[in-house]
C-alpha positions in Angstrom: -28.2 72.5 -139.4 -28.8 76.2 -139.6 -27.3 78.3 -137.0 -29.4 81.4 -136.5 -27.4 83.0 -133.8 -25.4 81.9 -130.6 -28.7 80.8 -128.9 -30.8 79.4 -131.7 -30.4 76.8 -134.4 -32.7 74.7 -136.6 -32.3 71.4 -138.3 -34.2 69.3 -140.8 -35.4 66.0 -139.5 -37.6 63.2 -141.0 -40.9 64.8 -140.1 -40.2 68.6 -140.2 -37.8 70.9 -138.4 -36.2 70.8 -134.9 -35.6 74.2 -133.4 -33.0 74.2 -130.5 -32.7 77.1 -128.1 -29.4 77.0 -126.0 -30.5 78.2 -122.6 -27.9 79.9 -120.6 -27.5 79.0 -116.9 -25.2 78.4 -114.0 -24.2 75.0 -112.7 -25.2 75.2 -109.0 -22.4 72.9 -107.8 -19.5 74.3 -109.7 -20.9 77.9 -110.3 -19.6 77.5 -114.1 -21.8 78.8 -116.9 -23.8 76.2 -118.7 -25.7 75.9 -122.0 -28.7 73.5 -122.0 -30.7 72.8 -125.1 -34.4 73.2 -125.3 -35.9 71.7 -128.4 -39.3 72.3 -130.1 -40.6 70.7 -133.3 -42.2 72.4 -136.3 -43.8 71.4 -139.5 -42.2 74.0 -141.7 -38.9 76.0 -141.6 -41.0 79.2 -141.6 -42.9 78.1 -138.5 -39.7 77.3 -136.7 -38.1 80.6 -137.6 -41.2 82.6 -136.6 -41.4 80.8 -133.3 -37.7 81.7 -132.5 -38.5 85.3 -133.5 -41.5 85.4 -131.4 -39.7 84.2 -128.3 -36.9 86.7 -128.8 -39.1 89.8 -129.2 -40.9 88.9 -125.9 -37.8 90.2 -124.1 -38.6 93.9 -125.1 -39.5 96.3 -122.4 -41.0 99.0 -124.5 -41.8 99.8 -128.1 -38.3 101.2 -129.0 -36.7 97.9 -127.8 -39.4 95.9 -129.6 -38.6 97.6 -132.8 -34.8 97.2 -132.3 -35.3 93.4 -131.4 -37.5 92.9 -134.4 -35.0 94.5 -136.8 -32.1 92.5 -135.5 -33.8 89.3 -135.0 -35.6 89.4 -138.5 -32.2 90.1 -140.1 -30.7 87.0 -138.3 -33.6 84.8 -139.5 -33.4 86.1 -143.0 -29.6 85.5 -143.1 -30.0 82.1 -141.7 -32.7 81.2 -144.3 -30.5 82.7 -147.1 -27.6 80.5 -146.0 -29.8 77.4 -146.0 -31.2 78.3 -149.6 -27.6 78.7 -150.9 -26.6 75.3 -149.6 -29.7 73.7 -151.2 -28.9 75.5 -154.5 -25.3 74.2 -154.4 -26.4 70.7 -153.5 -28.9 70.7 -156.4 -26.2 72.0 -158.9 
């Protein structure tokens, strides 16, 4: 499993990649914060990461926020992909 940030993680499965978004909410009965998973399925790691990036930048209210979100989220995706690559290299050694 590759943890992208506190809200997103991606994991290899038999047929491709499963991307999980941990949606934040409030339990209506207890009023406690909750985190519920929403999963999507992608053929390649690149598709999964681009989907997560696209969903995050949709929160921007103006061009400056879009630029900031793209910078931060792109860096998170690159770091997650690099961590995955290092694990693969170590496993192959």
